[in-house]
C-alpha positions as YAML, in Angstrom:
chain: A
units: angstrom
residues:
- id: 1
  name: MET
  ca: [-25.24, -3.50, -16.21]
- id: 2
  name: ASN
  ca: [-23.98, -2.34, -12.69]
- id: 3
  name: SER
  ca: [-20.67, -0.56, -12.61]
- id: 4
  name: ARG
  ca: [-18.06, -1.70, -9.88]
- id: 5
  name: ILE
  ca: [-15.21, -0.14, -8.29]
- id: 6
  name: TYR
  ca: [-11.97, -2.27, -7.69]
- id: 7
  name: GLY
  ca: [-8.58, -1.14, -6.52]
- id: 8
  name: TYR
  ca: [-5.21, -2.57, -7.08]
- id: 9
  name: VAL
  ca: [-2.20, -2.23, -4.93]
- id: 10
  name: ARG
  ca: [1.35, -3.35, -5.60]
- id: 11
  name: VAL
  ca: [4.65, -3.11, -3.55]
- id: 12
  name: SER
  ca: [7.97, -4.49, -4.72]
- id: 13
  name: SER
  ca: [8.87, -6.97, -1.71]
- id: 14
  name: ARG
  ca: [7.15, -8.43, 1.17]
- id: 15
  name: GLU
  ca: [9.16, -6.07, 3.43]
- id: 16
  name: GLN
  ca: [7.51, -2.95, 2.02]
- id: 17
  name: ASN
  ca: [4.10, -1.63, 3.38]
- id: 18
  name: GLU
  ca: [1.27, -1.45, 1.32]
- id: 19
  name: ASP
  ca: [-0.69, 0.78, 3.76]
- id: 20
  name: ARG
  ca: [-0.35, 4.21, 2.15]
- id: 21
  name: GLN
  ca: [-1.85, 2.97, -1.06]
- id: 22
  name: PHE
  ca: [-4.36, 1.00, 0.47]
- id: 23
  name: GLU
  ca: [-5.30, 4.13, 2.48]
- id: 24
  name: ALA
  ca: [-5.66, 6.33, -0.26]
- id: 25
  name: LEU
  ca: [-8.02, 3.90, -2.20]
- id: 26
  name: THR
  ca: [-10.30, 3.31, 0.62]
- id: 27
  name: ARG
  ca: [-10.39, 7.19, 1.21]
- id: 28
  name: PHE
  ca: [-11.32, 7.30, -2.58]
- id: 29
  name: GLY
  ca: [-14.54, 5.27, -2.00]
- id: 30
  name: VAL
  ca: [-12.96, 1.59, -3.09]
- id: 31
  name: PRO
  ca: [-14.25, -1.09, -0.61]
- id: 32
  name: PRO
  ca: [-11.50, -2.85, 1.23]
- id: 33
  name: GLU
  ca: [-12.98, -6.04, 0.10]
- id: 34
  name: SER
  ca: [-12.30, -4.83, -3.64]
- id: 35
  name: ILE
  ca: [-8.81, -4.06, -3.22]
- id: 36
  name: ILE
  ca: [-6.43, -6.73, -4.91]
- id: 37
  name: ILE
  ca: [-2.79, -6.39, -3.23]
- id: 38
  name: ASP
  ca: [0.23, -7.89, -4.90]
- id: 39
  name: LYS
  ca: [3.71, -8.24, -3.05]
- id: 40
  name: CYS
  ca: [6.16, -8.34, -5.83]
- id: 41
  name: SER
  ca: [8.20, -6.97, -8.62]
- id: 42
  name: GLY
  ca: [6.61, -4.69, -11.23]
- id: 43
  name: LYS
  ca: [9.19, -5.53, -14.02]
- id: 44
  name: ASP
  ca: [6.07, -7.16, -15.83]
- id: 45
  name: THR
  ca: [2.56, -7.66, -15.70]
- id: 46
  name: GLU
  ca: [2.55, -11.44, -14.80]
- id: 47
  name: ARG
  ca: [1.84, -10.93, -11.14]
- id: 48
  name: GLU
  ca: [-0.86, -13.39, -9.50]
- id: 49
  name: GLY
  ca: [-3.36, -10.73, -8.12]
- id: 50
  name: TYR
  ca: [-3.09, -8.52, -11.06]
- id: 51
  name: GLN
  ca: [-4.00, -11.08, -13.64]
- id: 52
  name: TYR
  ca: [-6.88, -12.70, -11.63]
- id: 53
  name: LEU
  ca: [-8.10, -9.04, -11.44]
- id: 54
  name: LYS
  ca: [-7.95, -8.46, -15.12]
- id: 55
  name: ARG
  ca: [-9.15, -11.93, -16.22]
- id: 56
  name: GLN
  ca: [-11.65, -12.93, -13.40]
- id: 57
  name: ILE
  ca: [-13.11, -10.01, -11.98]
- id: 58
  name: LEU
  ca: [-13.00, -6.52, -14.15]
- id: 59
  name: ARG
  ca: [-15.78, -6.36, -16.52]
- id: 60
  name: ALA
  ca: [-16.95, -3.52, -18.83]
- id: 61
  name: GLY
  ca: [-18.29, -0.51, -17.09]
- id: 62
  name: ASP
  ca: [-16.11, -1.40, -14.03]
- id: 63
  name: THR
  ca: [-13.45, 1.35, -12.81]
- id: 64
  name: LEU
  ca: [-10.06, 0.32, -11.55]
- id: 65
  name: VAL
  ca: [-8.33, 2.70, -8.82]
- id: 66
  name: ILE
  ca: [-4.54, 2.67, -8.63]
- id: 67
  name: LYS
  ca: [-2.58, 5.19, -6.47]
- id: 68
  name: GLU
  ca: [0.25, 5.77, -9.16]
- id: 69
  name: LEU
  ca: [0.70, 4.58, -12.83]
- id: 70
  name: ASP
  ca: [3.78, 2.53, -11.96]
- id: 71
  name: ARG
  ca: [1.83, 0.06, -9.99]
- id: 72
  name: LEU
  ca: [0.60, -1.27, -13.23]
- id: 73
  name: SER
  ca: [4.44, -1.68, -14.29]
- id: 74
  name: ARG
  ca: [7.77, -0.36, -14.40]
- id: 75
  name: ASN
  ca: [7.89, -0.53, -17.99]
- id: 76
  name: LYS
  ca: [6.42, 2.28, -20.18]
- id: 77
  name: ALA
  ca: [5.53, 0.01, -22.98]
- id: 78
  name: ASP
  ca: [3.93, -2.35, -20.93]
- id: 79
  name: ILE
  ca: [1.93, 0.42, -19.03]
- id: 80
  name: LYS
  ca: [0.63, 1.78, -22.57]
- id: 81
  name: ARG
  ca: [-0.37, -1.52, -23.41]
- id: 82
  name: GLU
  ca: [-2.38, -2.03, -20.19]
- id: 83
  name: LEU
  ca: [-4.17, 1.01, -20.56]
- id: 84
  name: GLU
  ca: [-5.19, 0.41, -24.19]
- id: 85
  name: GLU
  ca: [-6.45, -3.02, -23.04]
- id: 86
  name: PHE
  ca: [-8.52, -1.60, -20.31]
- id: 87
  name: LYS
  ca: [-9.80, 0.95, -22.71]
- id: 88
  name: ALA
  ca: [-10.75, -1.49, -25.17]
- id: 89
  name: LYS
  ca: [-12.59, -3.45, -22.74]
- id: 90
  name: GLY
  ca: [-14.73, -0.82, -21.41]
- id: 91
  name: ILE
  ca: [-12.76, -0.40, -18.13]
- id: 92
  name: ARG
  ca: [-11.85, 3.18, -16.65]
- id: 93
  name: VAL
  ca: [-8.85, 3.44, -15.03]
- id: 94
  name: LYS
  ca: [-8.22, 6.43, -12.31]
- id: 95
  name: ILE
  ca: [-5.11, 7.37, -10.97]
- id: 96
  name: LEU
  ca: [-5.11, 9.03, -7.66]
- id: 97
  name: GLY
  ca: [-1.52, 10.44, -7.98]
- id: 98
  name: HIS
  ca: [-0.18, 12.18, -4.80]
- id: 99
  name: LEU
  ca: [-3.45, 12.79, -2.99]
...
């Protein structure tokens, strides 16, 4: 099984710019074509790109790279649940932080 690397970028509104996150992920080594971008609120995890990534793309052995933990959600309980789900499915999550 080949492990793959994907990135996820979220900004809260269409007016916000995702370049900072996108650039951090590509510098880390995520191929640009493997980065999913959502432009919507992080109030919950029901975002089109994020759900597509989780349901259709990510598989055991893959790595998901995000710039900061709050890109998954603004809700701590949601974040915890998402991280536990990724772990149970054998998907690594790499959080870059303030690189």
